[in-house]
Biopython code that builds the backbone (N, CA, C, O; Angstrom):
import numpy as np
from Bio.PDB.StructureBuilder import StructureBuilder

atoms = [
    (1, "MET", "N", (-17.861, -99.195, -46.400)),
    (1, "MET", "CA", (-17.970, -99.204, -47.846)),
    (1, "MET", "C", (-17.721, -100.615, -48.379)),
    (1, "MET", "O", (-18.465, -101.107, -49.228)),
    (2, "LEU", "N", (-16.670, -101.257, -47.874)),
    (2, "LEU", "CA", (-16.347, -102.612, -48.320)),
    (2, "LEU", "C", (-17.460, -103.575, -47.943)),
    (2, "LEU", "O", (-17.813, -104.465, -48.716)),
    (3, "GLU", "N", (-18.007, -103.389, -46.752)),
    (3, "GLU", "CA", (-19.087, -104.256, -46.294)),
    (3, "GLU", "C", (-20.320, -104.117, -47.187)),
    (3, "GLU", "O", (-20.970, -105.112, -47.508)),
    (4, "SER", "N", (-20.641, -102.890, -47.588)),
    (4, "SER", "CA", (-21.810, -102.700, -48.457)),
    (4, "SER", "C", (-21.586, -103.339, -49.823)),
    (4, "SER", "O", (-22.515, -103.904, -50.400)),
    (5, "LYS", "N", (-20.352, -103.258, -50.350)),
    (5, "LYS", "CA", (-20.057, -103.918, -51.630)),
    (5, "LYS", "C", (-20.200, -105.428, -51.495)),
    (5, "LYS", "O", (-20.728, -106.094, -52.386)),
    (6, "LEU", "N", (-19.726, -105.961, -50.374)),
    (6, "LEU", "CA", (-19.825, -107.396, -50.140)),
    (6, "LEU", "C", (-21.286, -107.822, -50.062)),
    (6, "LEU", "O", (-21.665, -108.859, -50.607)),
    (7, "ASN", "N", (-22.099, -107.028, -49.391)),
    (7, "ASN", "CA", (-23.531, -107.335, -49.309)),
    (7, "ASN", "C", (-24.178, -107.288, -50.686)),
    (7, "ASN", "O", (-25.010, -108.137, -51.009)),
    (8, "ARG", "N", (-23.801, -106.296, -51.507)),
    (8, "ARG", "CA", (-24.352, -106.209, -52.861)),
    (8, "ARG", "C", (-23.920, -107.403, -53.700)),
    (8, "ARG", "O", (-24.710, -107.948, -54.471)),
    (9, "LEU", "N", (-22.653, -107.809, -53.544)),
    (9, "LEU", "CA", (-22.166, -108.970, -54.292)),
    (9, "LEU", "C", (-22.963, -110.214, -53.937)),
    (9, "LEU", "O", (-23.355, -110.980, -54.818)),
    (10, "SER", "N", (-23.201, -110.415, -52.655)),
    (10, "SER", "CA", (-23.921, -111.621, -52.248)),
    (10, "SER", "C", (-25.380, -111.567, -52.671)),
    (10, "SER", "O", (-25.973, -112.602, -52.976)),
    (11, "SER", "N", (-25.969, -110.373, -52.694)),
    (11, "SER", "CA", (-27.386, -110.282, -53.055)),
    (11, "SER", "C", (-27.629, -110.460, -54.549)),
    (11, "SER", "O", (-28.733, -110.826, -54.951)),
    (12, "ILE", "N", (-26.611, -110.207, -55.384)),
    (12, "ILE", "CA", (-26.819, -110.359, -56.830)),
    (12, "ILE", "C", (-26.236, -111.653, -57.374)),
    (12, "ILE", "O", (-26.306, -111.908, -58.576)),
    (13, "GLY", "N", (-25.663, -112.468, -56.503)),
    (13, "GLY", "CA", (-25.246, -113.786, -56.944)),
    (13, "GLY", "C", (-23.810, -113.907, -57.389)),
    (13, "GLY", "O", (-23.497, -114.829, -58.142)),
    (14, "VAL", "N", (-22.926, -113.038, -56.970)),
    (14, "VAL", "CA", (-21.506, -113.182, -57.263)),
    (14, "VAL", "C", (-20.857, -113.689, -55.990)),
    (14, "VAL", "O", (-20.885, -113.018, -54.958)),
    (15, "ASN", "N", (-20.264, -114.891, -56.067)),
    (15, "ASN", "CA", (-19.667, -115.509, -54.893)),
    (15, "ASN", "C", (-18.155, -115.459, -54.989)),
    (15, "ASN", "O", (-17.583, -115.773, -56.033)),
    (16, "MET", "N", (-17.514, -115.069, -53.914)),
    (16, "MET", "CA", (-16.060, -115.055, -53.874)),
    (16, "MET", "C", (-15.585, -116.465, -53.557)),
    (16, "MET", "O", (-16.082, -117.096, -52.624)),
    (17, "ASP", "N", (-14.632, -116.956, -54.323)),
    (17, "ASP", "CA", (-14.054, -118.267, -54.098)),
    (17, "ASP", "C", (-12.647, -118.048, -53.567)),
    (17, "ASP", "O", (-11.725, -117.769, -54.333)),
    (18, "ALA", "N", (-12.485, -118.176, -52.259)),
    (18, "ALA", "CA", (-11.206, -117.880, -51.618)),
    (18, "ALA", "C", (-10.138, -118.899, -51.972)),
    (18, "ALA", "O", (-8.951, -118.590, -51.878)),
    (19, "SER", "N", (-10.521, -120.106, -52.378)),
    (19, "SER", "CA", (-9.525, -121.136, -52.644)),
    (19, "SER", "C", (-8.648, -120.792, -53.838)),
    (19, "SER", "O", (-7.453, -121.089, -53.821)),
    (20, "ASN", "N", (-9.209, -120.172, -54.877)),
    (20, "ASN", "CA", (-8.380, -119.841, -56.028)),
    (20, "ASN", "C", (-8.229, -118.334, -56.214)),
    (20, "ASN", "O", (-7.682, -117.889, -57.223)),
    (21, "GLY", "N", (-8.707, -117.542, -55.250)),
    (21, "GLY", "CA", (-8.532, -116.094, -55.308)),
    (21, "GLY", "C", (-9.435, -115.413, -56.310)),
    (21, "GLY", "O", (-9.350, -114.197, -56.482)),
    (22, "GLY", "N", (-10.289, -116.151, -56.967)),
    (22, "GLY", "CA", (-11.168, -115.554, -57.973)),
    (22, "GLY", "C", (-12.589, -115.500, -57.484)),
    (22, "GLY", "O", (-12.868, -115.507, -56.285)),
    (23, "HIS", "N", (-13.477, -115.447, -58.448)),
    (23, "HIS", "CA", (-14.892, -115.459, -58.093)),
    (23, "HIS", "C", (-15.649, -116.249, -59.144)),
    (23, "HIS", "O", (-15.215, -116.398, -60.286)),
    (24, "SER", "N", (-16.770, -116.738, -58.721)),
    (24, "SER", "CA", (-17.627, -117.421, -59.683)),
    (24, "SER", "C", (-18.903, -116.609, -59.799)),
    (24, "SER", "O", (-19.419, -116.080, -58.814)),
    (25, "GLU", "N", (-19.397, -116.524, -61.018)),
    (25, "GLU", "CA", (-20.587, -115.723, -61.256)),
    (25, "GLU", "C", (-21.777, -116.639, -61.451)),
    (25, "GLU", "O", (-21.667, -117.693, -62.079)),
    (26, "SER", "N", (-22.903, -116.237, -60.915)),
    (26, "SER", "CA", (-24.143, -116.926, -61.236)),
    (26, "SER", "C", (-25.108, -115.881, -61.740)),
    (26, "SER", "O", (-25.014, -114.707, -61.381)),
    (27, "LYS", "N", (-26.025, -116.304, -62.562)),
    (27, "LYS", "CA", (-26.962, -115.348, -63.132)),
    (27, "LYS", "C", (-28.203, -115.293, -62.262)),
    (27, "LYS", "O", (-28.716, -116.318, -61.813)),
    (28, "ALA", "N", (-28.670, -114.087, -62.036)),
    (28, "ALA", "CA", (-29.894, -113.889, -61.270)),
    (28, "ALA", "C", (-30.892, -113.205, -62.179)),
    (28, "ALA", "O", (-30.652, -112.099, -62.663)),
    (29, "ASN", "N", (-32.003, -113.862, -62.406)),
    (29, "ASN", "CA", (-33.051, -113.328, -63.280)),
    (29, "ASN", "C", (-32.505, -112.977, -64.658)),
    (29, "ASN", "O", (-32.953, -112.004, -65.265)),
    (30, "GLY", "N", (-31.560, -113.739, -65.156)),
    (30, "GLY", "CA", (-31.045, -113.519, -66.501)),
    (30, "GLY", "C", (-30.115, -112.329, -66.623)),
    (30, "GLY", "O", (-29.793, -111.921, -67.739)),
    (31, "VAL", "N", (-29.676, -111.762, -65.522)),
    (31, "VAL", "CA", (-28.796, -110.598, -65.562)),
    (31, "VAL", "C", (-27.446, -111.009, -65.015)),
    (31, "VAL", "O", (-27.372, -111.642, -63.962)),
    (32, "ASN", "N", (-26.390, -110.666, -65.704)),
    (32, "ASN", "CA", (-25.045, -110.962, -65.243)),
    (32, "ASN", "C", (-24.801, -110.199, -63.950)),
    (32, "ASN", "O", (-25.027, -108.990, -63.893)),
    (33, "GLY", "N", (-24.353, -110.876, -62.935)),
    (33, "GLY", "CA", (-24.155, -110.273, -61.624)),
    (33, "GLY", "C", (-23.205, -109.098, -61.631)),
    (33, "GLY", "O", (-23.440, -108.109, -60.936)),
    (34, "LEU", "N", (-22.137, -109.187, -62.402)),
    (34, "LEU", "CA", (-21.171, -108.091, -62.435)),
    (34, "LEU", "C", (-21.759, -106.854, -63.098)),
    (34, "LEU", "O", (-21.534, -105.731, -62.647)),
    (35, "ASP", "N", (-22.520, -107.069, -64.183)),
    (35, "ASP", "CA", (-23.162, -105.926, -64.837)),
    (35, "ASP", "C", (-24.105, -105.223, -63.876)),
    (35, "ASP", "O", (-24.160, -103.995, -63.813)),
    (36, "GLU", "N", (-24.849, -106.036, -63.127)),
    (36, "GLU", "CA", (-25.787, -105.457, -62.162)),
    (36, "GLU", "C", (-25.025, -104.713, -61.067)),
    (36, "GLU", "O", (-25.462, -103.658, -60.609)),
    (37, "LEU", "N", (-23.889, -105.263, -60.652)),
    (37, "LEU", "CA", (-23.077, -104.605, -59.636)),
    (37, "LEU", "C", (-22.580, -103.259, -60.136)),
    (37, "LEU", "O", (-22.662, -102.259, -59.424)),
    (38, "HIS", "N", (-22.065, -103.233, -61.362)),
    (38, "HIS", "CA", (-21.568, -101.970, -61.916)),
    (38, "HIS", "C", (-22.695, -100.954, -62.057)),
    (38, "HIS", "O", (-22.520, -99.771, -61.767)),
    (39, "SER", "N", (-23.849, -101.429, -62.505)),
    (39, "SER", "CA", (-25.008, -100.541, -62.633)),
    (39, "SER", "C", (-25.407, -100.017, -61.264)),
    (39, "SER", "O", (-25.714, -98.836, -61.099)),
    (40, "SER", "N", (-25.398, -100.912, -60.286)),
    (40, "SER", "CA", (-25.750, -100.520, -58.921)),
    (40, "SER", "C", (-24.752, -99.505, -58.381)),
    (40, "SER", "O", (-25.136, -98.536, -57.726)),
    (41, "GLU", "N", (-23.463, -99.731, -58.659)),
    (41, "GLU", "CA", (-22.443, -98.782, -58.210)),
    (41, "GLU", "C", (-22.618, -97.426, -58.879)),
    (41, "GLU", "O", (-22.446, -96.391, -58.235)),
    (42, "ALA", "N", (-22.961, -97.422, -60.174)),
    (42, "ALA", "CA", (-23.174, -96.159, -60.891)),
    (42, "ALA", "C", (-24.366, -95.421, -60.306)),
    (42, "ALA", "O", (-24.306, -94.215, -60.068)),
    (43, "ASP", "N", (-25.463, -96.161, -60.072)),
    (43, "ASP", "CA", (-26.638, -95.541, -59.455)),
    (43, "ASP", "C", (-26.297, -95.030, -58.068)),
    (43, "ASP", "O", (-26.715, -93.945, -57.665)),
    (44, "ASN", "N", (-25.530, -95.834, -57.346)),
    (44, "ASN", "CA", (-25.127, -95.449, -56.000)),
    (44, "ASN", "C", (-24.266, -94.190, -56.048)),
    (44, "ASN", "O", (-24.395, -93.314, -55.194)),
    (45, "GLY", "N", (-23.393, -94.102, -57.039)),
    (45, "GLY", "CA", (-22.545, -92.916, -57.189)),
    (45, "GLY", "C", (-23.374, -91.678, -57.463)),
    (45, "GLY", "O", (-23.114, -90.608, -56.913)),
    (46, "GLU", "N", (-24.391, -91.833, -58.331)),
    (46, "GLU", "CA", (-25.277, -90.699, -58.623)),
    (46, "GLU", "C", (-26.041, -90.294, -57.375)),
    (46, "GLU", "O", (-26.208, -89.107, -57.096)),
    (47, "THR", "N", (-26.507, -91.296, -56.619)),
    (47, "THR", "CA", (-27.239, -91.016, -55.389)),
    (47, "THR", "C", (-26.334, -90.304, -54.392)),
    (47, "THR", "O", (-26.747, -89.346, -53.739)),
    (48, "GLU", "N", (-25.094, -90.782, -54.282)),
    (48, "GLU", "CA", (-24.149, -90.139, -53.371)),
    (48, "GLU", "C", (-23.859, -88.712, -53.806)),
    (48, "GLU", "O", (-23.730, -87.820, -52.968)),
    (49, "MET", "N", (-23.754, -88.486, -55.138)),
    (49, "MET", "CA", (-23.510, -87.126, -55.627)),
    (49, "MET", "C", (-24.685, -86.221, -55.280)),
    (49, "MET", "O", (-24.489, -85.085, -54.849)),
    (50, "LYS", "N", (-25.906, -86.719, -55.465)),
    (50, "LYS", "CA", (-27.084, -85.925, -55.122)),
    (50, "LYS", "C", (-27.118, -85.653, -53.627)),
    (50, "LYS", "O", (-27.469, -84.555, -53.195)),
    (51, "LYS", "N", (-26.750, -86.665, -52.835)),
    (51, "LYS", "CA", (-26.716, -86.502, -51.384)),
    (51, "LYS", "C", (-25.677, -85.452, -51.007)),
    (51, "LYS", "O", (-25.932, -84.597, -50.159)),
    (52, "ASP", "N", (-24.506, -85.516, -51.637)),
    (52, "ASP", "CA", (-23.457, -84.529, -51.376)),
    (52, "ASP", "C", (-23.912, -83.131, -51.760)),
    (52, "ASP", "O", (-23.648, -82.166, -51.044)),
    (53, "GLU", "N", (-24.605, -83.024, -52.908)),
    (53, "GLU", "CA", (-25.107, -81.716, -53.344)),
    (53, "GLU", "C", (-26.103, -81.160, -52.335)),
    (53, "GLU", "O", (-26.076, -79.970, -52.022)),
    (54, "LYS", "N", (-26.987, -82.026, -51.823)),
    (54, "LYS", "CA", (-27.961, -81.584, -50.825)),
    (54, "LYS", "C", (-27.256, -81.150, -49.547)),
    (54, "LYS", "O", (-27.613, -80.134, -48.949)),
    (55, "GLU", "N", (-26.248, -81.922, -49.126)),
    (55, "GLU", "CA", (-25.500, -81.565, -47.922)),
    (55, "GLU", "C", (-24.777, -80.240, -48.121)),
    (55, "GLU", "O", (-24.764, -79.398, -47.222)),
    (56, "ASN", "N", (-24.174, -80.049, -49.296)),
    (56, "ASN", "CA", (-23.486, -78.790, -49.583)),
    (56, "ASN", "C", (-24.467, -77.634, -49.599)),
    (56, "ASN", "O", (-24.163, -76.557, -49.086)),
    (57, "SER", "N", (-25.644, -77.841, -50.183)),
    (57, "SER", "CA", (-26.666, -76.797, -50.208)),
    (57, "SER", "C", (-27.102, -76.454, -48.796)),
    (57, "SER", "O", (-27.293, -75.286, -48.454)),
    (58, "CYS", "N", (-27.256, -77.482, -47.987)),
    (58, "CYS", "CA", (-27.657, -77.273, -46.596)),
    (58, "CYS", "C", (-26.577, -76.499, -45.848)),
    (58, "CYS", "O", (-26.878, -75.578, -45.089)),
    (59, "LEU", "N", (-25.320, -76.877, -46.065)),
    (59, "LEU", "CA", (-24.216, -76.164, -45.421)),
    (59, "LEU", "C", (-24.150, -74.720, -45.893)),
    (59, "LEU", "O", (-23.881, -73.815, -45.103)),
    (60, "ASP", "N", (-24.400, -74.503, -47.200)),
    (60, "ASP", "CA", (-24.416, -73.142, -47.729)),
    (60, "ASP", "C", (-25.516, -72.324, -47.071)),
    (60, "ASP", "O", (-25.300, -71.167, -46.712)),
    (61, "LEU", "N", (-26.698, -72.919, -46.911)),
    (61, "LEU", "CA", (-27.810, -72.215, -46.275)),
    (61, "LEU", "C", (-27.498, -71.892, -44.819)),
    (61, "LEU", "O", (-27.817, -70.804, -44.339)),
    (62, "ILE", "N", (-26.880, -72.827, -44.123)),
    (62, "ILE", "CA", (-26.505, -72.594, -42.727)),
    (62, "ILE", "C", (-25.477, -71.477, -42.648)),
    (62, "ILE", "O", (-25.552, -70.617, -41.770)),
    (63, "SER", "N", (-24.523, -71.491, -43.562)),
    (63, "SER", "CA", (-23.502, -70.447, -43.599)),
    (63, "SER", "C", (-24.129, -69.080, -43.850)),
    (63, "SER", "O", (-23.781, -68.100, -43.191)),
    (64, "ILE", "N", (-25.053, -69.019, -44.804)),
    (64, "ILE", "CA", (-25.733, -67.753, -45.109)),
    (64, "ILE", "C", (-26.557, -67.302, -43.912)),
    (64, "ILE", "O", (-26.576, -66.118, -43.576)),
    (65, "GLU", "N", (-27.237, -68.244, -43.270)),
    (65, "GLU", "CA", (-28.043, -67.907, -42.094)),
    (65, "GLU", "C", (-27.164, -67.319, -40.989)),
    (65, "GLU", "O", (-27.538, -66.339, -40.345)),
    (66, "ASN", "N", (-25.999, -67.921, -40.776)),
    (66, "ASN", "CA", (-25.074, -67.404, -39.762)),
    (66, "ASN", "C", (-24.592, -66.008, -40.113)),
    (66, "ASN", "O", (-24.480, -65.150, -39.237)),
    (67, "GLU", "N", (-24.306, -65.774, -41.385)),
    (67, "GLU", "CA", (-23.879, -64.441, -41.824)),
    (67, "GLU", "C", (-24.973, -63.410, -41.594)),
    (67, "GLU", "O", (-24.697, -62.296, -41.148)),
    (68, "VAL", "N", (-26.217, -63.778, -41.897)),
    (68, "VAL", "CA", (-27.344, -62.859, -41.688)),
    (68, "VAL", "C", (-27.499, -62.552, -40.203)),
    (68, "VAL", "O", (-27.729, -61.404, -39.825)),
    (69, "LEU", "N", (-27.375, -63.575, -39.362)),
    (69, "LEU", "CA", (-27.462, -63.349, -37.918)),
    (69, "LEU", "C", (-26.366, -62.402, -37.444)),
    (69, "LEU", "O", (-26.622, -61.504, -36.641)),
    (70, "ASN", "N", (-25.148, -62.601, -37.939)),
    (70, "ASN", "CA", (-24.041, -61.714, -37.565)),
    (70, "ASN", "C", (-24.298, -60.288, -38.033)),
    (70, "ASN", "O", (-24.043, -59.334, -37.299)),
    (71, "LEU", "N", (-24.801, -60.145, -39.249)),
    (71, "LEU", "CA", (-25.107, -58.806, -39.773)),
    (71, "LEU", "C", (-26.207, -58.134, -38.961)),
    (71, "LEU", "O", (-26.142, -56.931, -38.707)),
    (72, "ASN", "N", (-27.217, -58.901, -38.552)),
    (72, "ASN", "CA", (-28.281, -58.336, -37.720)),
    (72, "ASN", "C", (-27.743, -57.858, -36.377)),
    (72, "ASN", "O", (-28.141, -56.802, -35.884)),
    (73, "GLU", "N", (-26.833, -58.640, -35.784)),
    (73, "GLU", "CA", (-26.216, -58.229, -34.519)),
    (73, "GLU", "C", (-25.425, -56.939, -34.702)),
    (73, "GLU", "O", (-25.507, -56.031, -33.875)),
    (74, "ARG", "N", (-24.665, -56.862, -35.777)),
    (74, "ARG", "CA", (-23.885, -55.648, -36.046)),
    (74, "ARG", "C", (-24.796, -54.453, -36.291)),
    (74, "ARG", "O", (-24.510, -53.346, -35.835)),
    (75, "LEU", "N", (-25.902, -54.676, -37.014)),
    (75, "LEU", "CA", (-26.858, -53.602, -37.280)),
    (75, "LEU", "C", (-27.466, -53.089, -35.974)),
    (75, "LEU", "O", (-27.601, -51.880, -35.786)),
    (76, "GLU", "N", (-27.828, -53.994, -35.083)),
    (76, "GLU", "CA", (-28.384, -53.581, -33.791)),
    (76, "GLU", "C", (-27.356, -52.790, -32.988)),
    (76, "GLU", "O", (-27.703, -51.806, -32.334)),
    (77, "ALA", "N", (-26.097, -53.214, -33.035)),
    (77, "ALA", "CA", (-25.036, -52.479, -32.332)),
    (77, "ALA", "C", (-24.875, -51.083, -32.925)),
    (77, "ALA", "O", (-24.702, -50.112, -32.188)),
    (78, "LEU", "N", (-24.930, -50.977, -34.244)),
    (78, "LEU", "CA", (-24.822, -49.665, -34.894)),
    (78, "LEU", "C", (-26.004, -48.769, -34.539)),
    (78, "LEU", "O", (-25.830, -47.567, -34.335)),
    (79, "LYS", "N", (-27.197, -49.338, -34.465)),
    (79, "LYS", "CA", (-28.374, -48.556, -34.066)),
    (79, "LYS", "C", (-28.209, -48.028, -32.646)),
    (79, "LYS", "O", (-28.543, -46.878, -32.358)),
    (80, "SER", "N", (-27.694, -48.873, -31.767)),
    (80, "SER", "CA", (-27.460, -48.442, -30.383)),
    (80, "SER", "C", (-26.432, -47.322, -30.336)),
    (80, "SER", "O", (-26.611, -46.334, -29.622)),
    (81, "ASP", "N", (-25.355, -47.478, -31.097)),
    (81, "ASP", "CA", (-24.327, -46.429, -31.151)),
    (81, "ASP", "C", (-24.913, -45.126, -31.680)),
    (81, "ASP", "O", (-24.612, -44.052, -31.159)),
    (82, "ARG", "N", (-25.734, -45.213, -32.694)),
    (82, "ARG", "CA", (-26.362, -44.017, -33.273)),
    (82, "ARG", "C", (-27.246, -43.325, -32.238)),
    (82, "ARG", "O", (-27.202, -42.105, -32.086)),
    (83, "ASN", "N", (-28.048, -44.117, -31.529)),
    (83, "ASN", "CA", (-28.912, -43.541, -30.494)),
    (83, "ASN", "C", (-28.089, -42.854, -29.406)),
    (83, "ASN", "O", (-28.446, -41.775, -28.933)),
    (84, "PHE", "N", (-26.987, -43.490, -29.017)),
    (84, "PHE", "CA", (-26.119, -42.888, -28.003)),
    (84, "PHE", "C", (-25.539, -41.568, -28.505)),
    (84, "PHE", "O", (-25.534, -40.571, -27.783)),
    (85, "LEU", "N", (-25.052, -41.567, -29.738)),
    (85, "LEU", "CA", (-24.464, -40.344, -30.297)),
    (85, "LEU", "C", (-25.503, -39.232, -30.421)),
    (85, "LEU", "O", (-25.196, -38.069, -30.159)),
    (86, "GLU", "N", (-26.714, -39.572, -30.812)),
    (86, "GLU", "CA", (-27.778, -38.561, -30.878)),
    (86, "GLU", "C", (-28.041, -37.977, -29.497)),
    (86, "GLU", "O", (-28.195, -36.767, -29.337)),
    (87, "HIS", "N", (-28.089, -38.855, -28.509)),
    (87, "HIS", "CA", (-28.311, -38.402, -27.133)),
    (87, "HIS", "C", (-27.159, -37.513, -26.669)),
    (87, "HIS", "O", (-27.377, -36.499, -26.006)),
    (88, "ALA", "N", (-25.932, -37.898, -27.023)),
    (88, "ALA", "CA", (-24.761, -37.103, -26.634)),
    (88, "ALA", "C", (-24.806, -35.723, -27.288)),
    (88, "ALA", "O", (-24.535, -34.720, -26.626)),
    (89, "VAL", "N", (-25.138, -35.660, -28.560)),
    (89, "VAL", "CA", (-25.218, -34.374, -29.268)),
    (89, "VAL", "C", (-26.308, -33.509, -28.649)),
    (89, "VAL", "O", (-26.109, -32.311, -28.448)),
    (90, "ASN", "N", (-27.447, -34.102, -28.349)),
    (90, "ASN", "CA", (-28.528, -33.345, -27.712)),
    (90, "ASN", "C", (-28.116, -32.841, -26.333)),
    (90, "ASN", "O", (-28.495, -31.742, -25.929)),
    (91, "SER", "N", (-27.335, -33.651, -25.612)),
    (91, "SER", "CA", (-26.852, -33.216, -24.300)),
    (91, "SER", "C", (-25.906, -32.035, -24.434)),
    (91, "SER", "O", (-25.927, -31.121, -23.610)),
    (92, "LEU", "N", (-25.073, -32.050, -25.474)),
    (92, "LEU", "CA", (-24.137, -30.938, -25.680)),
    (92, "LEU", "C", (-24.879, -29.632, -25.962)),
    (92, "LEU", "O", (-24.369, -28.549, -25.675)),
    (93, "LYS", "N", (-26.053, -29.736, -26.508)),
    (93, "LYS", "CA", (-26.846, -28.541, -26.794)),
    (93, "LYS", "C", (-27.360, -27.886, -25.513)),
    (93, "LYS", "O", (-27.809, -26.740, -25.536)),
    (94, "ASN", "N", (-27.296, -28.613, -24.399)),
    (94, "ASN", "CA", (-27.780, -28.087, -23.124)),
    (94, "ASN", "C", (-26.713, -27.293, -22.379)),
    (94, "ASN", "O", (-26.857, -27.032, -21.185)),
    (95, "GLY", "N", (-25.674, -26.918, -23.055)),
    (95, "GLY", "CA", (-24.651, -26.066, -22.441)),
    (95, "GLY", "C", (-23.717, -26.831, -21.537)),
    (95, "GLY", "O", (-23.342, -27.968, -21.820)),
    (96, "ASP", "N", (-23.341, -26.179, -20.421)),
    (96, "ASP", "CA", (-22.345, -26.743, -19.500)),
    (96, "ASP", "C", (-22.798, -28.066, -18.887)),
    (96, "ASP", "O", (-21.990, -28.976, -18.700)),
    (97, "GLU", "N", (-24.071, -28.169, -18.578)),
    (97, "GLU", "CA", (-24.578, -29.404, -17.968)),
    (97, "GLU", "C", (-24.422, -30.588, -18.927)),
    (97, "GLU", "O", (-24.034, -31.677, -18.503)),
    (98, "GLY", "N", (-24.714, -30.392, -20.182)),
    (98, "GLY", "CA", (-24.558, -31.441, -21.192)),
    (98, "GLY", "C", (-23.104, -31.805, -21.405)),
    (98, "GLY", "O", (-22.767, -32.972, -21.604)),
    (99, "LEU", "N", (-22.236, -30.790, -21.362)),
    (99, "LEU", "CA", (-20.799, -31.030, -21.517)),
    (99, "LEU", "C", (-20.270, -31.863, -20.359)),
    (99, "LEU", "O", (-19.481, -32.785, -20.566)),
    (100, "ARG", "N", (-20.704, -31.541, -19.127)),
    (100, "ARG", "CA", (-20.270, -32.331, -17.958)),
    (100, "ARG", "C", (-20.763, -33.774, -18.072)),
    (100, "ARG", "O", (-20.049, -34.712, -17.718)),
    (101, "PHE", "N", (-21.978, -33.940, -18.565)),
    (101, "PHE", "CA", (-22.533, -35.283, -18.744)),
    (101, "PHE", "C", (-21.670, -36.101, -19.708)),
    (101, "PHE", "O", (-21.368, -37.264, -19.440)),
    (102, "ILE", "N", (-21.281, -35.500, -20.814)),
    (102, "ILE", "CA", (-20.440, -36.186, -21.804)),
    (102, "ILE", "C", (-19.064, -36.474, -21.219)),
    (102, "ILE", "O", (-18.507, -37.545, -21.460)),
    (103, "GLU", "N", (-18.511, -35.549, -20.464)),
    (103, "GLU", "CA", (-17.199, -35.767, -19.844)),
    (103, "GLU", "C", (-17.254, -36.924, -18.856)),
    (103, "GLU", "O", (-16.305, -37.701, -18.762)),
    (104, "GLU", "N", (-18.358, -37.047, -18.117)),
    (104, "GLU", "CA", (-18.512, -38.164, -17.173)),
    (104, "GLU", "C", (-18.540, -39.502, -17.920)),
    (104, "GLU", "O", (-17.955, -40.490, -17.474)),
    (105, "ILE", "N", (-19.215, -39.512, -19.037)),
    (105, "ILE", "CA", (-19.284, -40.746, -19.832)),
    (105, "ILE", "C", (-17.901, -41.108, -20.366)),
    (105, "ILE", "O", (-17.526, -42.280, -20.393)),
    (106, "ALA", "N", (-17.151, -40.103, -20.787)),
    (106, "ALA", "CA", (-15.830, -40.336, -21.380)),
    (106, "ALA", "C", (-14.833, -40.876, -20.361)),
    (106, "ALA", "O", (-13.896, -41.582, -20.733)),
    (107, "HIS", "N", (-15.015, -40.559, -19.098)),
    (107, "HIS", "CA", (-14.048, -41.004, -18.080)),
    (107, "HIS", "C", (-14.565, -42.220, -17.453)),
    (107, "HIS", "O", (-13.922, -42.778, -16.564)),
]
sb = StructureBuilder()
sb.init_structure("model")
sb.init_model(0)
sb.init_chain("A")
sb.init_seg("    ")
for serial, (resi, resn, name, xyz) in enumerate(atoms, 1):
    if name == "N":
        sb.init_residue(resn, " ", resi, " ")
    sb.init_atom(name, np.array(xyz, "f"), 0.0, 1.0, " ", f" {name:<3s}", serial, name[0])
structure = sb.get_structure()
């Protein structure tokens, strides 16, 4: 972050003067370097906010996708359980043989 600010400062004509701890400003194309820096930072902040919003939206979509996948897995498991229970009930209708079949499954 600091490096990018330094690059922006040098590209718009604001030079750091280490000897007196201050800075000297030069004008580039008639625009005050500091004003351009602040404008650039504001634009950069808006861009970062939009980028963050897109990342959050993407994360939300991934989260929803994972939830849907989990729900589909649970639904398939419930369908399998239902099929098994239907088969078990039908086996019980076959009298003693069906009962023995269910007892074997239970043990």
